[in-house]
C-alpha positions in Angstrom: 4.7 -3.6 -16.0 6.6 -5.6 -13.8 5.7 -3.6 -10.7 2.5 -2.4 -8.8 2.1 0.4 -6.1 -1.2 -0.4 -5.0 -2.1 3.1 -2.8 1.2 5.3 -4.3 -0.4 8.8 -2.7 2.5 11.2 -3.3 5.1 8.2 -4.0 7.1 9.5 -0.7 9.7 6.5 -0.6 10.2 5.8 -4.3 13.9 7.4 -5.3 12.8 7.3 -8.7 8.8 8.8 -8.6 8.2 8.1 -12.2 10.2 4.3 -12.3 9.2 2.7 -15.6 8.4 -0.5 -15.0 6.0 0.3 -11.8 2.1 1.2 -12.4 1.1 3.5 -9.5 -2.3 3.0 -8.5 -4.3 5.0 -5.8 -8.2 6.3 -5.1 -7.2 9.5 -5.3 -6.1 12.5 -7.1 -4.9 15.6 -5.4 -3.0 18.8 -5.9 -2.8 21.2 -2.7 -0.4 23.7 -0.9 0.2 21.7 2.7 0.3 24.3 5.9 4.0 23.9 5.6 4.6 25.5 2.2 4.7 22.3 0.3 3.1 20.9 -2.5 1.0 17.9 -2.3 1.0 16.1 -5.3 -1.3 12.4 -5.6 -1.3 12.0 -9.1 -1.5 7.9 -10.3 -1.2 6.1 -12.9 -4.6 4.8 -12.5 -7.1 5.6 -10.1 -8.6 2.4 -8.2 -8.9 1.0 -5.1 -6.6 -1.4 -3.5 -9.6 -3.7 -2.0 -10.8 -4.4 -5.4 -8.1 -4.1 -8.6 -8.9 -4.5 -12.0 -6.0 -6.5 -13.0 -5.8 -10.2 -14.0 -4.3 -13.0 -11.6 -1.1 -13.0 -11.3 0.5 -9.6 -13.3 3.1 -8.1 -11.7 6.6 -9.5 -10.4 6.2 -7.2 -7.2 3.6 -5.1 -5.6 4.3 -2.5 -2.7 1.4 -2.0 -0.3 1.6 1.3 1.5 -2.0 1.5 2.7 -3.4 4.5 4.9 -2.6 3.7 8.3 -4.8 6.4 10.1 -8.2 5.9 11.9 -8.2 9.7 13.4 -7.6 12.3 11.7 -10.4 15.3 10.4 -11.6 14.5 7.3 -9.6 18.0 5.5 -6.2 17.7 7.8 -2.8 17.7 6.1 -2.1 14.0 7.7 -5.4 13.0 6.1 -4.5 14.6 2.6 -1.2 13.3 2.4 -1.5 9.7 4.0 -5.5 8.7 3.5 -7.6 7.6 6.0 -9.1 4.1 7.0 -12.8 3.5 8.2 -14.2 1.5 10.6 -14.0 -1.6 8.9 -10.1 -1.2 8.4 -9.6 -4.7 9.9 -11.7 -6.4 6.6 -10.1 -3.5 4.5 -6.8 -4.6 5.3 -7.1 -8.4 5.1 -9.0 -7.5 1.5 -5.9 -5.5 -0.2 -4.2 -8.2 1.3 -5.9 -10.5 -0.6 -5.9 -8.4 -3.7 -2.2 -7.7 -3.7 -1.3 -11.3 -3.3 -3.8 -12.3 -6.2 -2.0 -10.0 -8.9 0.9 -11.1 -7.8 3.0 -13.7 -10.1 3.6 -16.8 -8.0 7.3 -16.4 -6.3 7.0 -12.5 -6.5 7.5 -10.4 -3.7 5.0 -8.0 -2.1 6.4 -5.2 0.5 4.1 -4.0 2.9 4.9 -0.8 4.5 3.1 0.3 8.0 3.5 3.1 10.3 2.4 2.4 13.9 1.2 5.3 14.6 -2.4 4.8 15.6 -2.7 0.5 15.1 0.2 -1.5 16.3 1.9 -4.2 13.7 0.4 -7.2 15.4 -3.2 -6.2 15.1 -2.6 -6.0 11.2 -1.0 -9.8 10.9 -4.1 -10.7 12.7 -6.4 -9.2 10.5 -4.5 -10.9 7.4 -3.7 -14.5 6.0 0.1 -13.7 5.1 3.1 -14.4 7.1 6.0 -11.8 6.5 9.7 -13.2 5.7 10.7 -10.5 7.1 10.7 -6.8 7.9 12.8 -3.6 9.3 11.3 -1.5 11.6 12.5 2.3 11.7 10.9 4.3 14.5 6.8 3.6 14.2 7.4 2.8 10.5 7.7 -0.8 9.4 8.5 -2.7 6.0 7.7 -6.3 5.9 8.5 -8.4 2.6 5.7 -11.2 1.8 6.4 -13.8 -1.1 3.4 -15.5 -3.4 4.0 -19.6 -2.7 4.0 -21.3 -6.3 1.6 -23.7 -5.7 2.3 -25.6 -8.8 6.0 -26.0 -7.7 5.2 -28.2 -5.1 
């Protein structure tokens, strides 16, 4: 596989939810009817934790990182089911997730990071990680940032 989606959830923003070059990973498997009548399907190719990925270094050309962004939601609420929940150690969890995403990314590979600022502002995330984005785009509370893994052998 060329692309890893490290927290695929229901693959909401994917145009092709079964992209042939993508490995979809999440720590949950879920099939449930939501309160609005829609079915929520979280069915990753592989169950795994973005903080400790079972892949060798330099495995993927692109990594998509769309981690949970909520710290306040009922454990069984539709919001928690749809988007996942972060715990009290969210800063370290996100930082470890970034380190893992960069570890499994090939040199000169691209990391696409999606974040929603509903409960945690993006500057708080950027303070928690050791990486600087190249560029990004904001639409309402949702941010997309692009990072590139430096090729340390090229210098």
